[in-house]
N, CA, C and O atoms as a GROMACS GRO file, in nm:
protein
  476
    1MET      N    1  -4.266   1.407  -0.470
    1MET     CA    2  -4.398   1.348  -0.464
    1MET      C    3  -4.395   1.200  -0.509
    1MET      O    4  -4.469   1.117  -0.456
    2THR      N    5  -4.309   1.170  -0.606
    2THR     CA    6  -4.293   1.034  -0.648
    2THR      C    7  -4.248   0.943  -0.534
    2THR      O    8  -4.301   0.834  -0.514
    3PHE      N    9  -4.147   0.992  -0.459
    3PHE     CA   10  -4.099   0.915  -0.340
    3PHE      C   11  -4.209   0.894  -0.240
    3PHE      O   12  -4.220   0.786  -0.182
    4GLN      N   13  -4.291   0.993  -0.218
    4GLN     CA   14  -4.399   0.983  -0.124
    4GLN      C   15  -4.500   0.873  -0.169
    4GLN      O   16  -4.536   0.786  -0.090
    5SER      N   17  -4.541   0.879  -0.291
    5SER     CA   18  -4.634   0.779  -0.342
    5SER      C   19  -4.574   0.640  -0.340
    5SER      O   20  -4.638   0.544  -0.298
    6PHE      N   21  -4.447   0.629  -0.387
    6PHE     CA   22  -4.383   0.499  -0.384
    6PHE      C   23  -4.377   0.442  -0.240
    6PHE      O   24  -4.404   0.324  -0.219
    7ALA      N   25  -4.342   0.526  -0.145
    7ALA     CA   26  -4.330   0.483  -0.005
    7ALA      C   27  -4.466   0.430   0.047
    7ALA      O   28  -4.472   0.331   0.119
    8LYS      N   29  -4.571   0.497   0.008
    8LYS     CA   30  -4.707   0.458   0.062
    8LYS      C   31  -4.745   0.324  -0.004
    8LYS      O   32  -4.797   0.236   0.066
    9PHE      N   33  -4.722   0.304  -0.132
    9PHE     CA   34  -4.759   0.176  -0.197
    9PHE      C   35  -4.668   0.060  -0.147
    9PHE      O   36  -4.711  -0.055  -0.138
   10TYR      N   37  -4.542   0.096  -0.115
   10TYR     CA   38  -4.446  -0.004  -0.063
   10TYR      C   39  -4.493  -0.050   0.070
   10TYR      O   40  -4.490  -0.170   0.097
   11ILE      N   41  -4.535   0.036   0.156
   11ILE     CA   42  -4.590   0.004   0.289
   11ILE      C   43  -4.716  -0.081   0.277
   11ILE      O   44  -4.734  -0.177   0.352
   12LEU      N   45  -4.800  -0.047   0.187
   12LEU     CA   46  -4.921  -0.121   0.162
   12LEU      C   47  -4.890  -0.262   0.118
   12LEU      O   48  -4.954  -0.357   0.164
   13ALA      N   49  -4.794  -0.278   0.030
   13ALA     CA   50  -4.753  -0.410  -0.022
   13ALA      C   51  -4.684  -0.497   0.088
   13ALA      O   52  -4.699  -0.619   0.090
   14LYS      N   53  -4.609  -0.430   0.177
   14LYS     CA   54  -4.536  -0.503   0.284
   14LYS      C   55  -4.623  -0.539   0.406
   14LYS      O   56  -4.576  -0.602   0.500
   15ASP      N   57  -4.745  -0.500   0.402
   15ASP     CA   58  -4.834  -0.523   0.524
   15ASP      C   59  -4.874  -0.672   0.521
   15ASP      O   60  -4.969  -0.713   0.455
   16ASP      N   61  -4.794  -0.751   0.598
   16ASP     CA   62  -4.819  -0.895   0.599
   16ASP      C   63  -4.911  -0.941   0.713
   16ASP      O   64  -4.948  -1.058   0.718
   17ASP      N   65  -4.945  -0.855   0.800
   17ASP     CA   66  -5.036  -0.891   0.910
   17ASP      C   67  -5.180  -0.910   0.859
   17ASP      O   68  -5.252  -0.814   0.836
   18LYS      N   69  -5.218  -1.038   0.841
   18LYS     CA   70  -5.347  -1.069   0.783
   18LYS      C   71  -5.464  -1.035   0.881
   18LYS      O   72  -5.575  -1.006   0.838
   19GLN      N   73  -5.435  -1.041   1.012
   19GLN     CA   74  -5.543  -1.022   1.107
   19GLN      C   75  -5.582  -0.870   1.115
   19GLN      O   76  -5.699  -0.836   1.131
   20LYS      N   77  -5.486  -0.785   1.103
   20LYS     CA   78  -5.511  -0.641   1.113
   20LYS      C   79  -5.456  -0.576   0.987
   20LYS      O   80  -5.354  -0.507   0.989
   21LYS      N   81  -5.526  -0.600   0.881
   21LYS     CA   82  -5.484  -0.541   0.751
   21LYS      C   83  -5.516  -0.390   0.749
   21LYS      O   84  -5.631  -0.351   0.770
   22LEU      N   85  -5.418  -0.310   0.724
   22LEU     CA   86  -5.438  -0.164   0.719
   22LEU      C   87  -5.490  -0.135   0.579
   22LEU      O   88  -5.452  -0.197   0.479
   23GLY      N   89  -5.580  -0.037   0.578
   23GLY     CA   90  -5.638   0.012   0.454
   23GLY      C   91  -5.545   0.119   0.389
   23GLY      O   92  -5.459   0.176   0.455
   24PHE      N   93  -5.565   0.142   0.261
   24PHE     CA   94  -5.482   0.242   0.194
   24PHE      C   95  -5.497   0.379   0.256
   24PHE      O   96  -5.400   0.453   0.266
   25ARG      N   97  -5.615   0.414   0.298
   25ARG     CA   98  -5.638   0.548   0.362
   25ARG      C   99  -5.557   0.561   0.486
   25ARG      O  100  -5.502   0.668   0.511
   26GLN      N  101  -5.548   0.457   0.567
   26GLN     CA  102  -5.470   0.462   0.689
   26GLN      C  103  -5.320   0.482   0.660
   26GLN      O  104  -5.250   0.558   0.726
   27ILE      N  105  -5.275   0.409   0.558
   27ILE     CA  106  -5.131   0.413   0.525
   27ILE      C  107  -5.103   0.548   0.461
   27ILE      O  108  -5.000   0.609   0.492
   28LYS      N  109  -5.188   0.599   0.372
   28LYS     CA  110  -5.158   0.724   0.300
   28LYS      C  111  -5.168   0.848   0.392
   28LYS      O  112  -5.091   0.943   0.377
   29TYR      N  113  -5.261   0.845   0.486
   29TYR     CA  114  -5.286   0.972   0.561
   29TYR      C  115  -5.249   0.961   0.714
   29TYR      O  116  -5.249   1.064   0.782
   30ASP      N  117  -5.218   0.844   0.765
   30ASP     CA  118  -5.192   0.829   0.907
   30ASP      C  119  -5.052   0.785   0.931
   30ASP      O  120  -5.032   0.703   1.021
   31SER      N  121  -4.954   0.832   0.860
   31SER     CA  122  -4.814   0.790   0.878
   31SER      C  123  -4.755   0.862   1.001
   31SER      O  124  -4.738   0.984   1.003
   32LYS      N  125  -4.724   0.782   1.102
   32LYS     CA  126  -4.662   0.840   1.222
   32LYS      C  127  -4.519   0.800   1.243
   32LYS      O  128  -4.452   0.854   1.332
   33SER      N  129  -4.469   0.702   1.161
   33SER     CA  130  -4.331   0.659   1.178
   33SER      C  131  -4.287   0.586   1.050
   33SER      O  132  -4.369   0.557   0.962
   34GLY      N  133  -4.157   0.558   1.041
   34GLY     CA  134  -4.103   0.477   0.937
   34GLY      C  135  -4.095   0.552   0.803
   34GLY      O  136  -4.082   0.674   0.796
   35LEU      N  137  -4.105   0.470   0.696
   35LEU     CA  138  -4.090   0.518   0.560
   35LEU      C  139  -4.203   0.621   0.524
   35LEU      O  140  -4.180   0.717   0.450
   36GLY      N  141  -4.321   0.596   0.578
   36GLY     CA  142  -4.436   0.687   0.548
   36GLY      C  143  -4.407   0.826   0.602
   36GLY      O  144  -4.427   0.925   0.532
   37LEU      N  145  -4.362   0.834   0.725
   37LEU     CA  146  -4.328   0.966   0.786
   37LEU      C  147  -4.215   1.035   0.708
   37LEU      O  148  -4.221   1.156   0.683
   38VAL      N  149  -4.111   0.958   0.671
   38VAL     CA  150  -3.996   1.014   0.599
   38VAL      C  151  -4.045   1.071   0.464
   38VAL      O  152  -4.004   1.181   0.425
   39SER      N  153  -4.129   1.000   0.395
   39SER     CA  154  -4.177   1.045   0.266
   39SER      C  155  -4.264   1.168   0.283
   39SER      O  156  -4.254   1.263   0.205
   40ASP      N  157  -4.352   1.166   0.385
   40ASP     CA  158  -4.435   1.288   0.409
   40ASP      C  159  -4.352   1.406   0.439
   40ASP      O  160  -4.370   1.512   0.379
   41ARG      N  161  -4.256   1.392   0.536
   41ARG     CA  162  -4.175   1.508   0.573
   41ARG      C  163  -4.085   1.559   0.456
   41ARG      O  164  -4.060   1.679   0.442
   42THR      N  165  -4.040   1.467   0.377
   42THR     CA  166  -3.954   1.511   0.264
   42THR      C  167  -4.040   1.591   0.165
   42THR      O  168  -3.997   1.698   0.120
   43PHE      N  169  -4.155   1.544   0.130
   43PHE     CA  170  -4.240   1.618   0.042
   43PHE      C  171  -4.286   1.749   0.101
   43PHE      O  172  -4.284   1.852   0.032
   44LEU      N  173  -4.328   1.750   0.225
   44LEU     CA  174  -4.378   1.874   0.282
   44LEU      C  175  -4.268   1.973   0.308
   44LEU      O  176  -4.290   2.093   0.294
   45ASN      N  177  -4.149   1.925   0.347
   45ASN     CA  178  -4.039   2.022   0.364
   45ASN      C  179  -4.002   2.086   0.229
   45ASN      O  180  -3.974   2.206   0.223
   46MET      N  181  -4.003   2.010   0.125
   46MET     CA  182  -3.970   2.062  -0.005
   46MET      C  183  -4.080   2.165  -0.050
   46MET      O  184  -4.050   2.269  -0.108
   47LEU      N  185  -4.206   2.131  -0.019
   47LEU     CA  186  -4.316   2.217  -0.050
   47LEU      C  187  -4.306   2.350   0.032
   47LEU      O  188  -4.341   2.456  -0.019
   48GLU      N  189  -4.260   2.343   0.154
   48GLU     CA  190  -4.241   2.462   0.241
   48GLU      C  191  -4.127   2.551   0.190
   48GLU      O  192  -4.138   2.673   0.192
   49GLN      N  193  -4.017   2.489   0.146
   49GLN     CA  194  -3.900   2.560   0.110
   49GLN      C  195  -3.900   2.614  -0.035
   49GLN      O  196  -3.830   2.712  -0.064
   50SER      N  197  -3.974   2.555  -0.119
   50SER     CA  198  -3.972   2.590  -0.265
   50SER      C  199  -4.008   2.728  -0.296
   50SER      O  200  -3.940   2.786  -0.380
   51PRO      N  201  -4.110   2.794  -0.237
   51PRO     CA  202  -4.148   2.926  -0.278
   51PRO      C  203  -4.033   3.029  -0.260
   51PRO      O  204  -4.008   3.111  -0.349
   52LEU      N  205  -3.962   3.024  -0.142
   52LEU     CA  206  -3.856   3.124  -0.118
   52LEU      C  207  -3.735   3.091  -0.212
   52LEU      O  208  -3.671   3.180  -0.267
   53PHE      N  209  -3.708   2.963  -0.226
   53PHE     CA  210  -3.594   2.927  -0.310
   53PHE      C  211  -3.619   2.969  -0.455
   53PHE      O  212  -3.532   3.030  -0.517
   54LEU      N  213  -3.735   2.938  -0.509
   54LEU     CA  214  -3.764   2.970  -0.651
   54LEU      C  215  -3.772   3.123  -0.665
   54LEU      O  216  -3.727   3.177  -0.767
   55LEU      N  217  -3.827   3.193  -0.569
   55LEU     CA  218  -3.831   3.341  -0.576
   55LEU      C  219  -3.694   3.398  -0.578
   55LEU      O  220  -3.663   3.484  -0.661
   56GLY      N  221  -3.607   3.352  -0.487
   56GLY     CA  222  -3.476   3.400  -0.483
   56GLY      C  223  -3.394   3.366  -0.605
   56GLY      O  224  -3.320   3.449  -0.657
   57LEU      N  225  -3.409   3.244  -0.651
   57LEU     CA  226  -3.339   3.199  -0.776
   57LEU      C  227  -3.372   3.286  -0.893
   57LEU      O  228  -3.284   3.335  -0.963
   58TRP      N  229  -3.501   3.306  -0.915
   58TRP     CA  230  -3.543   3.387  -1.037
   58TRP      C  231  -3.505   3.535  -1.022
   58TRP      O  232  -3.459   3.598  -1.117
   59MET      N  233  -3.525   3.593  -0.898
   59MET     CA  234  -3.488   3.731  -0.879
   59MET      C  235  -3.340   3.747  -0.900
   59MET      O  236  -3.297   3.842  -0.967
   60HIS      N  237  -3.260   3.659  -0.847
   60HIS     CA  238  -3.115   3.673  -0.867
   60HIS      C  239  -3.074   3.651  -1.012
   60HIS      O  240  -2.982   3.717  -1.060
   61ALA      N  241  -3.141   3.557  -1.084
   61ALA     CA  242  -3.105   3.536  -1.220
   61ALA      C  243  -3.141   3.655  -1.305
   61ALA      O  244  -3.066   3.688  -1.396
   62VAL      N  245  -3.254   3.722  -1.280
   62VAL     CA  246  -3.298   3.833  -1.361
   62VAL      C  247  -3.222   3.961  -1.328
   62VAL      O  248  -3.189   4.040  -1.417
   63PHE      N  249  -3.195   3.981  -1.202
   63PHE     CA  250  -3.140   4.115  -1.165
   63PHE      C  251  -2.989   4.113  -1.137
   63PHE      O  252  -2.926   4.219  -1.139
   64ILE      N  253  -2.928   3.994  -1.111
   64ILE     CA  254  -2.789   3.991  -1.080
   64ILE      C  255  -2.713   3.912  -1.192
   64ILE      O  256  -2.642   3.971  -1.274
   65SER      N  257  -2.730   3.784  -1.191
   65SER     CA  258  -2.652   3.700  -1.282
   65SER      C  259  -2.716   3.564  -1.298
   65SER      O  260  -2.736   3.493  -1.199
   66PRO      N  261  -2.747   3.525  -1.420
   66PRO     CA  262  -2.800   3.393  -1.442
   66PRO      C  263  -2.699   3.282  -1.404
   66PRO      O  264  -2.736   3.174  -1.357
   67ASP      N  265  -2.573   3.312  -1.427
   67ASP     CA  266  -2.467   3.211  -1.402
   67ASP      C  267  -2.454   3.184  -1.250
   67ASP      O  268  -2.446   3.068  -1.208
   68SER      N  269  -2.453   3.287  -1.169
   68SER     CA  270  -2.436   3.265  -1.026
   68SER      C  271  -2.569   3.211  -0.971
   68SER      O  272  -2.564   3.135  -0.874
   69ALA      N  273  -2.681   3.244  -1.023
   69ALA     CA  274  -2.808   3.180  -0.981
   69ALA      C  275  -2.807   3.032  -1.015
   69ALA      O  276  -2.851   2.950  -0.934
   70ALA      N  277  -2.759   2.996  -1.129
   70ALA     CA  278  -2.748   2.855  -1.168
   70ALA      C  279  -2.654   2.779  -1.075
   70ALA      O  280  -2.684   2.667  -1.032
   71ALA      N  281  -2.542   2.840  -1.047
   71ALA     CA  282  -2.446   2.774  -0.950
   71ALA      C  283  -2.508   2.758  -0.812
   71ALA      O  284  -2.487   2.654  -0.748
   72ALA      N  285  -2.583   2.854  -0.764
   72ALA     CA  286  -2.651   2.840  -0.635
   72ALA      C  287  -2.754   2.733  -0.640
   72ALA      O  288  -2.770   2.656  -0.546
   73GLY      N  289  -2.826   2.727  -0.750
   73GLY     CA  290  -2.927   2.623  -0.768
   73GLY      C  291  -2.869   2.484  -0.768
   73GLY      O  292  -2.925   2.394  -0.706
   74TRP      N  293  -2.754   2.463  -0.837
   74TRP     CA  294  -2.684   2.339  -0.839
   74TRP      C  295  -2.632   2.303  -0.697
   74TRP      O  296  -2.628   2.185  -0.660
   75LEU      N  297  -2.593   2.400  -0.621
   75LEU     CA  298  -2.546   2.379  -0.485
   75LEU      C  299  -2.661   2.336  -0.394
   75LEU      O  300  -2.641   2.256  -0.303
   76TYR      N  301  -2.780   2.389  -0.419
   76TYR     CA  302  -2.901   2.360  -0.337
   76TYR      C  303  -2.947   2.218  -0.358
   76TYR      O  304  -2.990   2.152  -0.264
   77LEU      N  305  -2.939   2.170  -0.480
   77LEU     CA  306  -2.996   2.034  -0.509
   77LEU      C  307  -2.942   1.918  -0.432
   77LEU      O  308  -3.021   1.839  -0.382
   78PRO      N  309  -2.811   1.900  -0.418
   78PRO     CA  310  -2.762   1.777  -0.344
   78PRO      C  311  -2.803   1.783  -0.198
   78PRO      O  312  -2.833   1.680  -0.138
   79PHE      N  313  -2.806   1.903  -0.140
   79PHE     CA  314  -2.848   1.914   0.001
   79PHE      C  315  -2.998   1.882   0.016
   79PHE      O  316  -3.041   1.827   0.118
   80ARG      N  317  -3.076   1.917  -0.089
   80ARG     CA  318  -3.216   1.881  -0.085
   80ARG      C  319  -3.236   1.731  -0.099
   80ARG      O  320  -3.323   1.670  -0.038
   81ALA      N  321  -3.149   1.674  -0.184
   81ALA     CA  322  -3.157   1.529  -0.217
   81ALA      C  323  -3.123   1.440  -0.091
   81ALA      O  324  -3.175   1.330  -0.078
   82ILE      N  325  -3.036   1.490   0.000
   82ILE     CA  326  -3.008   1.407   0.113
   82ILE      C  327  -3.103   1.422   0.227
   82ILE      O  328  -3.087   1.357   0.331
   83TYR      N  329  -3.202   1.505   0.210
   83TYR     CA  330  -3.299   1.526   0.320
   83TYR      C  331  -3.364   1.396   0.376
   83TYR      O  332  -3.371   1.379   0.497
   84PRO      N  333  -3.411   1.306   0.291
   84PRO     CA  334  -3.475   1.184   0.346
   84PRO      C  335  -3.379   1.101   0.427
   84PRO      O  336  -3.420   1.042   0.526
   85VAL      N  337  -3.252   1.094   0.388
   85VAL     CA  338  -3.155   1.019   0.458
   85VAL      C  339  -3.126   1.072   0.595
   85VAL      O  340  -3.123   0.998   0.693
   86VAL      N  341  -3.103   1.206   0.601
   86VAL     CA  342  -3.066   1.267   0.726
   86VAL      C  343  -3.189   1.283   0.817
   86VAL      O  344  -3.175   1.289   0.939
   87PHE      N  345  -3.306   1.291   0.759
   87PHE     CA  346  -3.429   1.295   0.839
   87PHE      C  347  -3.437   1.166   0.925
   87PHE      O  348  -3.470   1.170   1.043
   88ARG      N  349  -3.408   1.058   0.862
   88ARG     CA  350  -3.418   0.928   0.938
   88ARG      C  351  -3.309   0.921   1.044
   88ARG      O  352  -3.326   0.849   1.142
   89MET      N  353  -3.195   0.992   1.027
   89MET     CA  354  -3.089   0.994   1.128
   89MET      C  355  -3.123   1.085   1.245
   89MET      O  356  -3.067   1.073   1.354
   90GLY      N  357  -3.214   1.174   1.221
   90GLY     CA  358  -3.258   1.265   1.328
   90GLY      C  359  -3.165   1.385   1.348
   90GLY      O  360  -3.077   1.412   1.267
   91MET      N  361  -3.188   1.454   1.457
   91MET     CA  362  -3.101   1.573   1.492
   91MET      C  363  -2.970   1.517   1.549
   91MET      O  364  -2.970   1.411   1.612
   92PRO      N  365  -2.862   1.586   1.528
   92PRO     CA  366  -2.832   1.710   1.456
   92PRO      C  367  -2.804   1.685   1.308
   92PRO      O  368  -2.774   1.780   1.235
   93TRP      N  369  -2.812   1.560   1.263
   93TRP     CA  370  -2.778   1.529   1.121
   93TRP      C  371  -2.870   1.599   1.024
   93TRP      O  372  -2.829   1.628   0.912
   94LEU      N  373  -2.991   1.628   1.063
   94LEU     CA  374  -3.082   1.696   0.973
   94LEU      C  375  -3.032   1.830   0.932
   94LEU      O  376  -3.066   1.879   0.824
   95PHE      N  377  -2.950   1.893   1.015
   95PHE     CA  378  -2.895   2.023   0.984
   95PHE      C  379  -2.800   2.017   0.861
   95PHE      O  380  -2.778   2.119   0.795
   96LEU      N  381  -2.747   1.902   0.832
   96LEU     CA  382  -2.660   1.884   0.716
   96LEU      C  383  -2.733   1.911   0.583
   96LEU      O  384  -2.670   1.947   0.483
   97SER      N  385  -2.864   1.894   0.584
   97SER     CA  386  -2.945   1.926   0.468
   97SER      C  387  -3.007   2.066   0.474
   97SER      O  388  -3.009   2.139   0.375
   98THR      N  389  -3.057   2.100   0.587
   98THR     CA  390  -3.136   2.223   0.601
   98THR      C  391  -3.053   2.351   0.600
   98THR      O  392  -3.083   2.444   0.525
   99PHE      N  393  -2.948   2.356   0.682
   99PHE     CA  394  -2.873   2.475   0.695
   99PHE      C  395  -2.806   2.521   0.564
   99PHE      O  396  -2.814   2.639   0.532
  100PRO      N  397  -2.738   2.431   0.485
  100PRO     CA  398  -2.682   2.478   0.358
  100PRO      C  399  -2.790   2.533   0.268
  100PRO      O  400  -2.765   2.630   0.197
  101ASN      N  401  -2.907   2.474   0.267
  101ASN     CA  402  -3.017   2.525   0.180
  101ASN      C  403  -3.061   2.666   0.230
  101ASN      O  404  -3.089   2.755   0.149
  102TYR      N  405  -3.067   2.684   0.360
  102TYR     CA  406  -3.104   2.817   0.404
  102TYR      C  407  -3.000   2.922   0.369
  102TYR      O  408  -3.033   3.036   0.337
  103PHE      N  409  -2.872   2.879   0.375
  103PHE     CA  410  -2.765   2.970   0.332
  103PHE      C  411  -2.770   3.010   0.185
  103PHE      O  412  -2.742   3.124   0.148
  104VAL      N  413  -2.807   2.910   0.102
  104VAL     CA  414  -2.820   2.935  -0.042
  104VAL      C  415  -2.933   3.035  -0.061
  104VAL      O  416  -2.915   3.134  -0.132
  105VAL      N  417  -3.047   3.013   0.000
  105VAL     CA  418  -3.161   3.100  -0.012
  105VAL      C  419  -3.126   3.242   0.033
  105VAL      O  420  -3.158   3.340  -0.033
  106MET      N  421  -3.057   3.248   0.150
  106MET     CA  422  -3.021   3.383   0.199
  106MET      C  423  -2.922   3.453   0.104
  106MET      O  424  -2.930   3.574   0.083
  107TYR      N  425  -2.833   3.377   0.047
  107TYR     CA  426  -2.740   3.432  -0.052
  107TYR      C  427  -2.817   3.492  -0.171
  107TYR      O  428  -2.794   3.607  -0.211
  108LEU      N  429  -2.909   3.410  -0.228
  108LEU     CA  430  -2.985   3.452  -0.344
  108LEU      C  431  -3.066   3.580  -0.318
  108LEU      O  432  -3.057   3.678  -0.392
  109ILE      N  433  -3.141   3.576  -0.213
  109ILE     CA  434  -3.226   3.692  -0.180
  109ILE      C  435  -3.141   3.811  -0.127
  109ILE      O  436  -3.165   3.926  -0.165
  110GLY      N  437  -3.046   3.781  -0.042
  110GLY     CA  438  -2.960   3.891   0.012
  110GLY      C  439  -2.883   3.968  -0.089
  110GLY      O  440  -2.877   4.090  -0.081
  111THR      N  441  -2.823   3.901  -0.185
  111THR     CA  442  -2.749   3.968  -0.285
  111THR      C  443  -2.840   4.049  -0.381
  111THR      O  444  -2.801   4.154  -0.431
  112THR      N  445  -2.957   3.998  -0.402
  112THR     CA  446  -3.054   4.072  -0.489
  112THR      C  447  -3.102   4.198  -0.419
  112THR      O  448  -3.105   4.304  -0.480
  113VAL      N  449  -3.140   4.188  -0.289
  113VAL     CA  450  -3.183   4.298  -0.211
  113VAL      C  451  -3.068   4.405  -0.205
  113VAL      O  452  -3.092   4.524  -0.227
  114ARG      N  453  -2.949   4.359  -0.175
  114ARG     CA  454  -2.838   4.447  -0.160
  114ARG      C  455  -2.809   4.525  -0.292
  114ARG      O  456  -2.774   4.643  -0.288
  115ALA      N  457  -2.825   4.460  -0.405
  115ALA     CA  458  -2.804   4.524  -0.531
  115ALA      C  459  -2.916   4.622  -0.558
  115ALA      O  460  -2.894   4.727  -0.618
  116ALA      N  461  -3.037   4.585  -0.514
  116ALA     CA  462  -3.150   4.683  -0.535
  116ALA      C  463  -3.133   4.802  -0.451
  116ALA      O  464  -3.169   4.912  -0.493
  117MET      N  465  -3.078   4.786  -0.328
  117MET     CA  466  -3.059   4.897  -0.236
  117MET      C  467  -2.947   4.993  -0.289
  117MET      O  468  -2.948   5.113  -0.260
  118ALA      N  469  -2.854   4.940  -0.365
  118ALA     CA  470  -2.740   5.017  -0.416
  118ALA      C  471  -2.786   5.110  -0.535
  118ALA      O  472  -2.719   5.208  -0.567
  119VAL      N  473  -2.895   5.078  -0.596
  119VAL     CA  474  -2.942   5.154  -0.712
  119VAL      C  475  -2.992   5.286  -0.677
  119VAL      O  476  -3.035   5.361  -0.765
   0.00000   0.00000   0.00000
């Protein structure tokens, strides 16, 4: 969320066109390209992915192993951090961030469900 706010204020400050000065509302809510779009998609993608990741992380830590949950969490973070960079590069580069995160979430939830089924 910090990146999103910074990006919006940066765009507002860089607006040099005096004839058609964009308002803050237009910059904050009408981002269709550039840094505004990247910050919006980064924030929203994290918001979309967080519930499953956190659910899987906590379930795995409680029922399987806190150490392996922590390792999976640390593996998840760098791929989440590169999302804004690969988003600007477009497809198929975006998969470098999203697929590893999906695999981490599937591992966390899958191993927890498998252990519960074995009981």
